[in-house]
C-alpha positions in Angstrom: 62.4 -91.3 158.3 63.6 -94.6 156.8 61.6 -94.0 153.6 63.5 -90.7 153.1 66.8 -92.5 153.3 65.6 -95.1 150.8 64.5 -92.4 148.4 67.8 -90.6 148.6 69.7 -93.9 148.0 67.5 -94.6 145.0 68.1 -91.2 143.6 71.8 -91.6 144.1 71.8 -95.0 142.4 69.8 -93.6 139.5 72.2 -90.7 139.0 75.2 -93.0 139.1 73.5 -95.3 136.5 72.7 -92.4 134.2 76.4 -91.2 134.4 77.6 -94.7 133.4 74.9 -95.0 130.7 76.1 -91.8 129.1 79.6 -93.3 128.5 80.6 -95.2 125.4 82.6 -98.3 126.1 85.3 -99.9 123.9 87.5 -102.9 124.1 90.8 -104.2 122.8 92.8 -107.4 122.7 95.8 -108.9 121.0 93.9 -109.0 117.7 93.6 -105.2 117.9 96.8 -104.1 119.5 99.9 -104.9 121.4 101.3 -104.7 124.9 105.1 -105.0 124.9 107.7 -104.9 127.7 111.4 -104.5 127.9 114.0 -104.8 130.6 117.7 -105.5 131.1 119.1 -108.9 132.1 122.8 -109.5 132.3 123.4 -106.1 130.7 121.4 -107.1 127.6 118.1 -105.5 126.5 115.3 -108.1 126.6 112.1 -107.4 124.8 108.8 -109.3 124.9 105.1 -109.1 124.7 101.8 -110.4 126.1 99.9 -112.4 123.5 96.6 -112.6 125.5 95.0 -109.6 127.1 91.7 -107.7 127.3 91.2 -104.0 127.8 88.0 -102.2 128.4 87.7 -98.4 128.2 84.5 -96.4 129.0 84.5 -92.6 128.4 82.4 -89.6 127.5 82.8 -88.0 124.0 86.4 -89.3 123.5 87.5 -87.4 126.6 90.2 -89.5 128.3 89.9 -87.7 131.6 86.4 -89.1 132.0 87.5 -92.6 131.3 87.5 -95.7 133.4 90.0 -98.3 132.2 90.3 -102.0 133.1 93.1 -104.2 131.8 93.5 -108.0 132.3 96.7 -109.7 131.0 97.2 -113.5 130.9 100.7 -113.8 132.5 101.2 -117.2 130.9 101.1 -115.5 127.5 104.3 -113.5 128.1 107.0 -114.2 125.6 110.5 -113.0 124.9 110.8 -115.3 121.9 113.4 -117.6 123.3 112.3 -120.9 124.9 114.6 -120.7 127.9 113.7 -117.1 128.5 110.0 -117.9 128.3 110.3 -120.8 130.7 112.1 -118.6 133.3 109.6 -115.7 132.8 106.6 -117.9 133.4 108.2 -120.0 136.2 107.9 -119.8 140.0 110.7 -117.2 140.4 109.2 -114.6 138.0 105.5 -114.4 137.0 104.6 -117.9 138.5 101.8 -118.0 135.8 100.5 -121.3 137.1 99.5 -119.8 140.5 98.9 -116.2 139.3 97.4 -116.5 135.8 96.3 -112.9 135.5 97.6 -109.4 136.2 95.1 -106.6 136.3 95.3 -102.8 136.2 92.3 -100.5 137.0 92.3 -96.8 136.6 91.4 -94.6 139.5 92.0 -91.0 138.1 93.1 -89.7 134.7 94.3 -86.1 134.3 95.9 -84.1 131.5 99.7 -84.1 131.6 101.3 -81.9 128.9 100.7 -83.6 125.6 99.2 -86.7 127.1 97.4 -87.9 130.2 98.5 -89.4 133.5 96.4 -92.2 134.8 96.8 -93.3 138.4 95.5 -96.8 139.0 96.0 -100.1 140.9 98.1 -102.9 139.5 97.7 -106.4 140.8 100.5 -108.7 139.8 101.6 -112.0 141.4 99.1 -111.5 144.2 100.5 -108.0 145.1 98.4 -104.8 144.7 100.1 -101.4 144.5 99.5 -98.0 142.9 100.8 -97.8 139.3 100.9 -94.7 137.1 100.4 -95.0 133.3 101.0 -92.3 130.7 98.2 -92.4 128.0 97.4 -90.9 124.7 94.1 -91.1 122.8 93.7 -90.4 119.1 90.8 -90.6 116.7 91.5 -91.1 113.0 88.1 -91.3 111.3 86.2 -94.1 112.8 89.3 -95.6 114.5 90.1 -94.7 118.2 93.6 -95.6 119.4 94.9 -95.7 123.0 98.6 -95.8 123.4 101.0 -95.2 126.2 103.7 -96.5 128.6 104.5 -97.3 132.2 107.6 -97.8 134.2 107.1 -100.8 136.5 109.5 -101.8 139.3 109.1 -105.6 139.3 110.4 -106.1 142.8 107.5 -104.2 144.2 105.3 -107.0 142.9 107.7 -109.8 143.9 108.4 -110.6 140.3 111.9 -112.1 140.7 112.7 -114.3 143.6 115.7 -116.6 144.1 118.4 -115.9 141.6 116.2 -113.2 139.9 116.0 -111.1 143.1 119.5 -109.8 142.3 118.8 -106.5 140.5 122.3 -106.4 139.1 121.5 -109.6 137.3 117.9 -108.6 136.2 117.3 -104.9 136.6 114.3 -103.8 138.7 112.8 -101.4 136.1 110.6 -102.8 133.3 109.3 -100.5 130.6 105.8 -101.3 129.3 104.4 -99.9 126.1 101.1 -100.4 124.4 99.2 -99.4 121.2 95.6 -100.5 121.0 92.8 -100.0 118.5 89.6 -99.6 120.5 86.5 -101.2 119.1 83.0 -100.6 120.3 82.1 -103.0 123.2 79.0 -104.9 122.3 78.6 -105.7 126.0 78.0 -102.1 126.9 74.6 -101.9 125.1 
């Protein structure tokens, strides 16, 4: 009886491996794209970007609904282009980049949504994990594959903003994230 269970498990593992093996994997980073954010502080629009990140996308035949996406952002690379703003953003009351050097997002499901796709995934930021939806678009132009999209993140859900920054009248809770990435073949997927 035990040998039947072992055979079934081996077959299941082989099927799972062949499904992943059929996918093509791509990667992107700050050399191949951008991840930008914007929010409102003291009634002023503040824009910034992440200067260090890695994205990995595996999918079948350029079909986004088949994709698995992993994103890792170095929180210490966030910049709004002003020294004082950068110091506050990276400090203990916001990203606390020294203690939480990375933020990650991993897709769970991706489904068509009008002219784009809606990806449901898990965002881990500042030690807090929570569901996070992302709107995606995938386009091929010759040999170039581009992934773009946006997300609306509520920073307080991830404890980004304590102390004086917990006041959502001072720094609004909603942060808009936008990205545009050129996907290049991932040599690690061979």
